[in-house]
C-alpha positions in Angstrom: 53.7 73.9 -49.3 56.5 74.1 -51.9 57.1 71.8 -54.9 58.4 68.3 -54.5 61.9 67.7 -56.0 61.9 65.5 -59.1 64.9 63.8 -60.8 66.5 65.8 -63.5 66.0 62.9 -65.9 62.3 63.4 -65.9 61.2 65.6 -68.8 60.1 69.1 -67.8 56.5 68.5 -69.0 56.3 65.3 -66.9 57.6 67.2 -63.9 54.9 69.8 -64.3 52.1 67.2 -64.5 53.4 65.1 -61.5 53.6 68.3 -59.5 50.0 69.1 -60.4 49.0 65.6 -59.2 50.9 66.3 -55.9 48.9 69.5 -55.4 45.6 67.7 -56.1 46.5 65.0 -53.6 46.9 67.4 -50.8 43.2 68.3 -51.0 42.5 64.9 -49.3 44.1 66.0 -46.0 41.8 65.3 -43.2 39.4 63.2 -45.3 41.1 60.1 -46.4 43.4 59.0 -43.5 44.5 56.3 -42.6 44.5 55.8 -46.4 47.1 57.9 -48.4 46.5 61.1 -50.2 46.7 60.5 -53.9 46.4 62.8 -57.0 46.2 61.8 -60.6 46.5 63.8 -63.9 45.7 62.3 -67.3 47.4 63.9 -70.3 47.0 63.0 -74.0 48.9 64.8 -76.8 50.1 67.4 -74.4 46.6 68.2 -73.2 45.2 67.5 -69.7 42.1 65.5 -70.2 41.3 64.5 -66.7 42.2 65.2 -63.1 41.3 63.7 -59.7 42.2 63.1 -56.2 41.2 60.6 -53.4 38.5 62.7 -51.8 37.2 60.6 -48.9 38.0 57.4 -47.1 36.2 54.5 -48.9 35.5 56.6 -52.0 36.9 56.3 -55.5 40.6 56.5 -55.8 42.3 59.4 -57.7 42.9 57.3 -60.8 39.2 56.4 -61.1 38.1 60.0 -60.5 40.5 61.2 -63.3 39.3 58.5 -65.7 35.7 59.4 -65.1 36.5 63.0 -66.0 38.5 62.0 -69.1 36.0 59.4 -70.4 37.1 58.2 -73.9 39.9 60.7 -74.0 41.8 58.5 -71.5 42.6 56.0 -74.3 46.3 56.6 -75.2 46.9 59.0 -72.4 49.6 59.2 -69.8 48.6 59.0 -66.2 50.6 60.9 -63.6 50.0 59.5 -60.2 51.6 60.4 -56.8 51.4 56.8 -55.6 51.8 53.5 -57.4 48.3 52.5 -58.5 46.8 49.9 -56.2 46.5 46.3 -57.3 44.0 44.8 -54.9 40.3 44.6 -54.1 39.7 46.7 -51.0 36.9 49.1 -50.4 37.2 49.8 -54.2 38.4 47.7 -57.2 42.1 47.8 -58.3 43.1 51.0 -60.0 45.5 49.0 -62.2 42.5 47.3 -63.9 40.7 50.6 -64.4 43.8 52.1 -66.1 44.2 49.0 -68.3 40.5 49.0 -69.3 40.7 52.7 -70.2 43.5 52.1 -72.6 46.1 54.3 -70.8 49.4 53.8 -72.6 51.9 55.2 -70.0 52.0 55.7 -66.2 54.3 57.9 -64.3 54.1 57.6 -60.5 55.9 59.3 -57.6 56.1 56.7 -54.7 56.0 53.0 -54.4 53.0 51.7 -52.4 54.5 50.0 -49.3 51.5 47.8 -48.6 52.1 44.1 -48.9 48.6 43.7 -50.4 48.0 47.0 -52.2 51.5 47.3 -53.7 52.8 45.7 -56.9 50.6 47.7 -59.3 53.6 48.7 -61.4 54.3 45.1 -62.3 50.7 44.4 -63.3 50.6 47.5 -65.5 53.9 46.5 -67.2 52.6 43.0 -67.8 49.6 44.5 -69.6 51.9 46.3 -72.0 51.7 49.8 -70.4 54.9 51.8 -70.1 55.6 52.5 -66.5 58.0 55.2 -65.1 58.6 55.2 -61.3 59.1 55.5 -58.5 60.2 59.0 -59.4 60.6 60.3 -55.8 63.2 59.2 -53.3 62.2 57.6 -50.0 62.3 60.8 -48.0 60.0 62.6 -50.5 57.6 59.7 -50.6 57.3 59.6 -46.8 56.9 63.4 -46.6 53.7 63.2 -48.7 52.0 60.5 -46.7 54.0 60.2 -43.5 51.5 58.3 -41.3 50.7 55.9 -44.1 54.3 55.0 -44.7 55.1 54.8 -41.0 52.3 52.3 -40.4 53.8 50.1 -43.1 57.0 49.7 -41.1 56.2 50.3 -37.5 53.6 49.0 -34.9 53.3 52.5 -33.3 51.6 55.8 -34.2 53.3 58.3 -36.4 54.0 61.3 -34.1 54.4 65.0 -35.0 55.1 68.0 -32.7 53.6 71.4 -33.2 55.0 74.4 -31.3 54.9 78.2 -31.7 57.9 80.3 -30.6 59.1 83.9 -30.8 62.2 84.9 -32.8 64.2 84.5 -29.6 63.0 81.0 -28.9 60.3 81.4 -26.2 56.8 79.9 -26.1 55.4 82.0 -23.2 56.4 84.9 -21.0 55.7 83.2 -17.6 55.7 79.5 -16.7 52.2 78.2 -16.2 50.5 81.1 -18.0 49.2 81.1 -21.6 50.9 83.6 -24.0 49.5 84.5 -27.4 52.3 83.8 -29.9 50.8 83.4 -33.3 47.9 85.3 -35.0 44.5 84.3 -36.4 45.8 83.0 -39.8 48.3 80.7 -38.1 45.5 79.5 -35.8 43.3 78.6 -38.7 46.2 76.7 -40.4 46.9 74.8 -37.1 43.3 73.7 -36.8 43.4 72.5 -40.4 46.5 70.5 -39.5 44.5 68.8 -36.7 42.0 67.4 -39.1 44.6 65.0 -40.6 45.5 63.4 -37.3 43.8 60.6 -35.3 44.7 62.1 -32.0 45.9 65.3 -30.3 48.3 65.1 -27.3 49.2 67.5 -24.5 50.9 67.3 -21.2 49.6 68.2 -17.8 51.3 71.6 -17.8 49.7 72.7 -21.0 46.3 71.5 -19.8 46.7 73.6 -16.6 47.9 76.7 -18.3 45.6 76.7 -21.4 42.6 74.5 -20.5 42.4 73.6 -24.2 39.3 72.1 -25.9 41.6 70.3 -28.5 38.9 70.4 -31.2 38.8 71.7 -34.8 37.0 75.0 -34.7 38.8 77.5 -37.0 38.9 75.3 -40.1 36.5 73.0 -42.0 35.9 69.7 -40.1 37.7 66.6 -41.3 36.3 63.1 -41.7 36.5 62.2 -38.0 37.3 64.5 -35.1 40.7 63.7 -33.6 40.4 62.1 -30.1 42.1 63.9 -27.2 45.1 62.4 -25.3 46.2 64.0 -22.0 49.2 63.0 -19.9 48.1 63.4 -16.3 50.4 61.4 -14.0 48.6 62.2 -10.7 45.0 62.1 -12.2 44.5 65.8 -11.3 42.5 66.8 -14.3 39.5 68.7 -12.9 36.0 67.5 -13.8 35.2 71.0 -15.2 38.1 71.0 -17.6 37.1 72.2 -21.1 38.2 69.0 -22.8 35.7 67.0 -20.8 32.7 69.0 -21.9 32.1 66.9 -25.0 33.9 63.7 -23.9 30.7 61.7 -24.7 31.0 62.9 -28.4 34.8 63.1 -28.9 36.8 60.6 -26.7 39.2 61.9 -24.1 42.0 59.5 -23.1 43.8 60.3 -19.9 47.1 58.6 -19.0 48.0 58.4 -15.3 50.5 56.6 -13.1 49.6 53.1 -12.1 49.6 54.3 -8.4 47.3 57.3 -9.0 44.5 57.4 -6.4 41.6 55.2 -7.1 39.2 57.9 -6.2 40.6 60.2 -8.8 40.6 57.4 -11.4 36.9 56.9 -10.7 36.2 60.7 -10.7 37.7 61.1 -14.2 35.8 58.1 -15.6 32.6 59.5 -14.1 33.4 62.8 -15.9 33.6 60.9 -19.2 37.3 60.3 -19.6 38.8 56.9 -20.5 41.6 56.5 -18.1 44.7 54.4 -18.8 47.3 53.5 -16.1 50.9 53.3 -17.6 54.4 52.9 -16.3 56.1 55.9 -14.7 59.8 56.7 -14.2 62.0 59.6 -13.2 61.3 61.3 -16.5 57.6 60.9 -16.1 55.0 58.7 -17.8 56.4 56.2 -20.2 55.8 57.7 -23.7 56.4 54.3 -25.2 53.6 52.8 -23.1 51.3 55.7 -23.9 51.8 55.2 -27.6 51.5 51.5 -27.3 48.0 52.0 -25.7 47.2 54.5 -28.5 48.1 52.0 -31.2 45.9 49.4 -29.6 43.1 51.8 -29.7 43.5 52.2 -33.5 45.3 55.5 -33.3 47.7 55.7 -36.2 48.8 59.4 -36.0 49.3 61.8 -33.1 49.9 65.5 -33.1 51.6 66.8 -29.9 50.6 70.4 -29.1 52.6 70.9 -26.0 54.1 71.8 -23.8 57.8 72.5 -24.3 59.0 69.7 -22.0 56.9 67.0 -23.7 57.7 68.2 -27.2 61.4 68.3 -26.4 61.4 64.7 -25.0 59.6 63.5 -28.1 62.2 65.1 -30.3 65.2 64.0 -28.2 64.3 60.3 -28.2 63.4 60.3 -31.9 59.7 59.5 -31.3 58.6 62.7 -33.1 59.1 62.3 -36.9 57.9 65.7 -37.9 58.1 69.2 -36.4 55.6 71.9 -37.3 57.4 75.0 -36.0 55.7 78.3 -36.0 57.9 81.4 -35.9 56.3 84.6 -34.7 58.0 87.9 -35.8 58.7 89.4 -32.3 60.8 88.8 -29.2 60.1 88.4 -25.5 63.6 89.2 -24.5 63.5 86.8 -21.5 63.3 85.4 -19.1 60.3 83.5 -20.7 59.7 79.8 -21.2 62.2 78.3 -23.7 60.7 76.3 -26.6 63.1 73.3 -26.7 64.8 72.8 -23.3 67.5 70.2 -23.5 67.3 69.7 -27.3 70.9 69.6 -28.5 72.5 70.1 -31.9 72.5 66.4 -32.6 68.6 66.5 -32.7 68.5 69.6 -35.0 71.1 68.0 -37.4 68.6 65.2 -38.1 65.7 67.5 -39.0 65.4 68.5 -42.6 62.9 70.8 -44.3 60.1 68.7 -45.8 58.6 71.5 -47.8 59.1 75.2 -48.4 58.2 77.5 -45.5 54.6 78.8 -45.3 53.5 82.3 -44.5 50.2 82.7 -42.7 49.5 86.3 -41.8 52.6 87.6 -40.0 53.7 84.1 -38.9 55.9 81.5 -40.7 55.4 77.8 -40.5 58.4 75.5 -40.9 57.8 71.8 -41.6 60.8 69.6 -40.7 61.0 65.8 -41.0 63.4 63.7 -39.0 65.8 61.5 -41.0 65.1 57.8 -40.9 67.4 55.6 -38.8 
């Protein structure tokens, strides 16, 4: 991912160190959620004396890791941190107090902590006589670094992202109902690494029938907790031999059906290991609002939708999807094919902005687009 914009008023050296902290923070993807990813760089007299990032949920925060690396050299140093240092006793002590005890003289931070309990660290540091610069980033940049964390501070629903792979001419498959290989192995590995940072993976009935996906992390290092699987199955038609049910006892599978789905199929799915949820249904299909409400109640704070095109398009059209991971493969199908975004108009695309620079993985390009806040 490309560098994060910083205000022109921040000295170039400070920009470099804050950017380094941002790069460090990203190493926490898949290991710290629902906590935020945070990176910290300690600099004294122009020399980096300590670095760290939040490595695992419940473990030391980035500032503490960097302070331990710096030891006595932290006294008089400047701390560059991607997120405002926390000011509360949670699973670990307040980072503000650690910085004060170490004798840090200056703190530059990227984003304000939105938490009503964890926030407010900047004021505590200033009251201790430490020079504080921040927040440096604007709201959009702050959200892009830890989107699910910031979303949960404002909404009582999961943060939703959509991932889809298309050809240059905008198709996701050659024939409806049949799987087509669009991206290559490098893109697949990156996609599996993306999965590790989400609480749940979501697909529609069409994708399940066409791909029979496992929806597990296999081509990347495992994250802290395997994401649960969510399937939209209005008529409760998921077969008992479906791949996703093979390890349902180990990684939960949540199937969402119509309220009037046959009781026998409801019981059949539960006997196969699925956890079945009946939700409202209308002319457009299962109520996505109801599905996400159930997910929130289950403790799911982030959802990655991996298809199909109809479901992805609906999530984008109604504004539910806040991020789009869009893979572009360098070839065409030349029709008729299955279009990637049926019914998604210009007004939707106008609200999507690049969150980071494009990524190249093998032959394929990944675009990361965030939706503007309302």
